[in-house]
MARVO-721799 format. One record per residue (C-alpha): residue number from 0; residue in three letters; y, x, z. Coordinates in steps of 0.1 Angstrom, whole numbers, plus 5000, padded with zeros to 4 digits. Each point is the difference from the previous one (the first is absolute). Example, Ala and Ser with C-alpha at 12.3 -4.5 7.8 and 13.67 -1.06 7.14 Angstrom:
<atoms>
ATOM  nr rest   py   px   pz
ATOM   0  ala 4955 5123 5078
ATOM   1  ser 5034 5014 4993
</atoms>
This chain:
<atoms>
ATOM  nr rest   py   px   pz
ATOM   0  met 8734 3028 0293
ATOM   1  ile 5019 5018 5027
ATOM   2  ile 5002 5034 4994
ATOM   3  cys 5003 5023 5031
ATOM   4  lys 5020 5032 4993
ATOM   5  ser 4991 5035 5014
ATOM   6  ala 5027 5018 5024
ATOM   7  ala 5010 5022 4969
ATOM   8  glu 5005 4970 4982
ATOM   9  ile 5019 4986 5028
ATOM  10  glu 5021 5027 4999
ATOM  11  lys 5009 4996 4964
ATOM  12  leu 5009 4964 5003
ATOM  13  arg 5023 5013 5032
ATOM  14  arg 5019 5024 4978
ATOM  15  ser 5003 4970 4972
ATOM  16  gly 5012 4975 5028
ATOM  17  arg 5024 5021 5019
ATOM  18  met 5016 5011 4964
ATOM  19  val 5008 4962 4993
ATOM  20  arg 5014 4995 5038
ATOM  21  gln 5024 5029 4995
ATOM  22  val 5014 4986 4966
ATOM  23  leu 5002 4962 5013
ATOM  24  gly 5017 5018 5033
ATOM  25  glu 5026 5018 4975
ATOM  26  ile 5003 4968 4979
ATOM  27  arg 5013 4982 5028
ATOM  28  glu 5029 5016 5001
ATOM  29  his 5013 4993 4966
ATOM  30  ala 4992 4964 5007
ATOM  31  arg 5035 4989 5002
ATOM  32  pro 5025 4974 4989
ATOM  33  gly 5008 5007 4962
ATOM  34  ala 4969 5017 4993
ATOM  35  thr 4978 4985 4971
ATOM  36  thr 4961 5000 5007
ATOM  37  leu 4996 5021 4967
ATOM  38  asp 5022 5025 5020
ATOM  39  leu 4970 5002 5024
ATOM  40  glu 4972 5002 4974
ATOM  41  lys 5019 5029 4982
ATOM  42  phe 5000 5019 5036
ATOM  43  val 4965 4995 5007
ATOM  44  ala 4988 5011 4968
ATOM  45  arg 5021 5034 5001
ATOM  46  arg 4986 5004 5037
ATOM  47  phe 4963 4994 4988
ATOM  48  lys 5008 5024 4973
ATOM  49  glu 5015 5024 5022
ATOM  50  leu 4971 4997 5025
ATOM  51  gly 4973 5006 4972
ATOM  52  ala 4982 4965 5005
ATOM  53  arg 4996 4974 4969
ATOM  54  ser 5011 4962 5010
ATOM  55  ala 4969 4979 5007
ATOM  56  phe 5025 4967 4992
ATOM  57  lys 5011 5008 4962
ATOM  58  gly 4978 4987 4975
ATOM  59  tyr 4975 4987 5025
ATOM  60  arg 4989 4969 4986
ATOM  61  gly 5028 5000 4976
ATOM  62  tyr 5028 5004 5029
ATOM  63  pro 5029 5018 4986
ATOM  64  cys 5014 5015 5028
ATOM  65  val 4993 5028 5030
ATOM  66  leu 5016 4974 5029
ATOM  67  cys 4997 4965 5008
ATOM  68  ala 5036 4990 5010
ATOM  69  ser 4998 4965 5015
ATOM  70  val 5034 4984 5014
ATOM  71  asn 5003 4973 5023
ATOM  72  asn 4974 4971 4991
ATOM  73  glu 4982 5024 4979
ATOM  74  ile 4968 5008 5018
ATOM  75  ile 4984 5028 4976
ATOM  76  his 5002 5014 4966
ATOM  77  gly 5034 4997 4992
ATOM  78  ile 5008 5020 4970
ATOM  79  pro 5031 5025 5001
ATOM  80  ser 5028 4992 4980
ATOM  81  asp 5038 5008 4996
ATOM  82  arg 5010 4965 5001
ATOM  83  arg 4985 4997 5034
ATOM  84  ile 5032 5013 5021
ATOM  85  leu 4993 5003 5039
ATOM  86  lys 5023 4980 5021
ATOM  87  glu 5011 5004 5039
ATOM  88  gly 4973 4976 5019
ATOM  89  asp 4972 5003 4975
ATOM  90  ile 4963 5014 5007
ATOM  91  leu 4982 5021 4981
ATOM  92  ser 4967 5002 4999
ATOM  93  leu 4988 5035 4985
ATOM  94  asp 4967 5010 4990
ATOM  95  thr 4986 5030 4982
ATOM  96  gly 4970 5021 4995
ATOM  97  val 4988 5035 4985
ATOM  98  ile 4971 5018 4987
ATOM  99  leu 4994 5035 5016
ATOM 100  asp 4971 5022 4994
ATOM 101  gly 4979 4970 4989
ATOM 102  tyr 5010 4976 5031
ATOM 103  tyr 5021 4971 5003
ATOM 104  gly 5029 4996 5025
ATOM 105  asp 5018 4966 5007
ATOM 106  ser 5021 4987 5020
ATOM 107  ala 5030 4973 5008
ATOM 108  ile 5029 4994 5025
ATOM 109  thr 5029 4972 4997
ATOM 110  val 5035 5013 5011
ATOM 111  pro 5032 4986 5001
ATOM 112  val 5027 5004 4977
ATOM 113  gly 5032 5003 5019
ATOM 114  ala 5001 4975 5032
ATOM 115  ile 4977 4975 4998
ATOM 116  ser 4998 4964 5021
ATOM 117  glu 4980 4999 5031
ATOM 118  ser 4974 4974 4985
ATOM 119  ala 4996 5029 4974
ATOM 120  gln 4997 5029 5026
ATOM 121  arg 4974 4978 5018
ATOM 122  leu 4976 4996 4971
ATOM 123  leu 4998 5036 4992
ATOM 124  lys 4996 5009 5035
ATOM 125  val 4973 4972 5003
ATOM 126  thr 4984 5013 4967
ATOM 127  glu 5000 5036 5009
ATOM 128  glu 4988 4991 5038
ATOM 129  ala 4968 4981 4979
ATOM 130  leu 4990 5031 4980
ATOM 131  glu 5003 5022 5032
ATOM 132  leu 4976 4973 5020
ATOM 133  ala 4976 4997 4973
ATOM 134  leu 4996 5040 4997
ATOM 135  glu 4989 5000 5036
ATOM 136  gln 4968 4974 4988
ATOM 137  val 4990 5032 4979
ATOM 138  arg 4972 5013 5021
ATOM 139  leu 4966 5004 4998
ATOM 140  gly 4978 4973 5005
ATOM 141  asn 5027 4973 4996
ATOM 142  arg 5000 4979 4966
ATOM 143  leu 5024 4996 4973
ATOM 144  gly 5006 4963 5010
ATOM 145  asp 5018 5014 5032
ATOM 146  val 5025 5017 4982
ATOM 147  ser 5008 4971 4978
ATOM 148  ala 5000 4976 5028
ATOM 149  thr 5026 5024 5018
ATOM 150  val 5026 4999 4976
ATOM 151  gln 4998 4961 4994
ATOM 152  his 5002 4994 5038
ATOM 153  his 5027 5020 5009
ATOM 154  ala 5022 4989 4970
ATOM 155  glu 4991 4962 5006
ATOM 156  arg 5004 5003 5039
ATOM 157  asn 5036 5011 4987
ATOM 158  gly 5008 4970 4977
ATOM 159  tyr 4990 5016 4968
ATOM 160  thr 4973 4998 4972
ATOM 161  val 4977 5025 4983
ATOM 162  val 4998 5002 4964
ATOM 163  arg 4963 4994 4990
ATOM 164  glu 5000 5010 4963
ATOM 165  phe 5007 5034 5001
ATOM 166  val 4979 5023 5024
ATOM 167  gly 4998 5033 5014
ATOM 168  his 4969 5024 4988
ATOM 169  gly 4980 5030 5000
ATOM 170  ile 5012 5031 4987
ATOM 171  gly 4988 5036 4992
ATOM 172  lys 4994 5013 4960
ATOM 173  ser 5012 4966 4989
ATOM 174  met 5029 4983 5013
ATOM 175  his 4981 4966 5007
ATOM 176  glu 4966 5004 5012
ATOM 177  glu 4978 4976 5021
ATOM 178  pro 5007 4985 5023
ATOM 179  gln 5031 4972 4996
ATOM 180  ile 5015 4997 5030
ATOM 181  pro 5016 4965 5004
ATOM 182  asn 5024 4994 5025
ATOM 183  tyr 4986 4972 5015
ATOM 184  gly 4965 4995 5013
ATOM 185  gln 4978 4999 5028
ATOM 186  pro 4991 5026 5030
ATOM 187  gly 4964 5010 4999
ATOM 188  his 4995 4992 4961
ATOM 189  gly 4997 5023 4974
ATOM 190  pro 4986 5036 4994
ATOM 191  val 4996 5023 5028
ATOM 192  leu 5025 5029 5001
ATOM 193  lys 4981 5031 4996
ATOM 194  glu 5016 5036 5001
ATOM 195  gly 5012 5014 4969
ATOM 196  met 5014 4966 4989
ATOM 197  val 5035 5002 4987
ATOM 198  phe 5023 4968 4996
ATOM 199  ala 5034 4993 4989
ATOM 200  ile 5016 4971 5024
ATOM 201  glu 5026 4982 4987
ATOM 202  pro 5014 4969 5016
ATOM 203  met 5020 4978 4979
ATOM 204  val 5018 4974 5025
ATOM 205  asn 5021 4969 4987
ATOM 206  ala 5030 4986 5020
ATOM 207  gly 4991 4971 4986
ATOM 208  val 4969 4981 4982
ATOM 209  ala 4971 5022 4991
ATOM 210  gly 5000 4992 4964
ATOM 211  val 5008 5022 4973
ATOM 212  lys 5015 4998 4960
ATOM 213  val 4996 5028 4976
ATOM 214  leu 5030 5003 4977
ATOM 215  asp 4999 5000 4963
ATOM 216  asp 4997 5037 4997
ATOM 217  asn 4966 4998 5012
ATOM 218  trp 5003 5023 5029
ATOM 219  thr 5027 4987 5027
ATOM 220  ala 4986 4980 5026
ATOM 221  val 5026 4978 5019
ATOM 222  thr 4997 4973 5029
ATOM 223  ala 4999 4968 4990
ATOM 224  asp 5027 4986 5021
ATOM 225  gly 5025 5031 4990
ATOM 226  lys 5000 5013 5038
ATOM 227  leu 4998 5035 5012
ATOM 228  ser 4966 5019 4999
ATOM 229  ala 4992 5037 5015
ATOM 230  his 4970 5021 4990
ATOM 231  phe 4990 5031 5017
ATOM 232  glu 4972 5024 4992
ATOM 233  his 4982 5033 5015
ATOM 234  met 4967 5016 4991
ATOM 235  val 4976 5003 5029
ATOM 236  ala 4966 5016 5005
ATOM 237  val 4969 4990 5020
ATOM 238  thr 4990 5031 5023
ATOM 239  lys 4982 5004 5032
ATOM 240  asn 5032 5004 5024
ATOM 241  gly 5020 4971 4984
ATOM 242  pro 5019 4989 4973
ATOM 243  asp 5016 5032 4981
ATOM 244  val 5030 4988 4980
ATOM 245  leu 5005 5018 4969
ATOM 246  thr 5034 4991 4992
ATOM 247  arg 5012 5008 5034
ATOM 248  leu 5027 5031 4995
</atoms>
């Protein structure tokens, strides 16, 4: 069942979502050559504590950290480590979440580490564009398939593939609510979008094949061919005035 939120609940979700986005904005300044992904984990944990929020990720289904830090061919769920040292030219997916006043916030960005190649820049650009185009489909009367198909179409028309094993989701008092939101689909299919629905939409776009492997840590998902992957995520509410992106600052 898809839960529709009241205006008051949406404002609580906005507070949570904006807090996550604020911290992601701060952490990108620390994602530079020579830093470890554990350095970033410690920064995020400290900021959440200072801001009075609880991590949505640490302990969730056994995940050990507050941050997912996924480098280059790692798609999602990269576990921060003092052995993972960032270097010039890397791309880094940063995904994290909070619980604030009982409501979840969840967002992700992929950032360059120093100067990156033109091909990597293009992958980041197209993935973020796919998210923005998908957000525009979050309108009363549209269907969920319109959102999913938009991501797929923009990625594939630019020569990329979308990850099929992992999806976006509804969000509210739980981090993962109905519905699941794939990054592929058919326009005009799926549930009709209604006022008060809140989604976390998160394109995961690969430079090569769509295939995924999960490493022996049982968390880190990587591209099957070792090529780069990018990931962006926003929370958005369906309103009578159009899409309301709750993770915009």
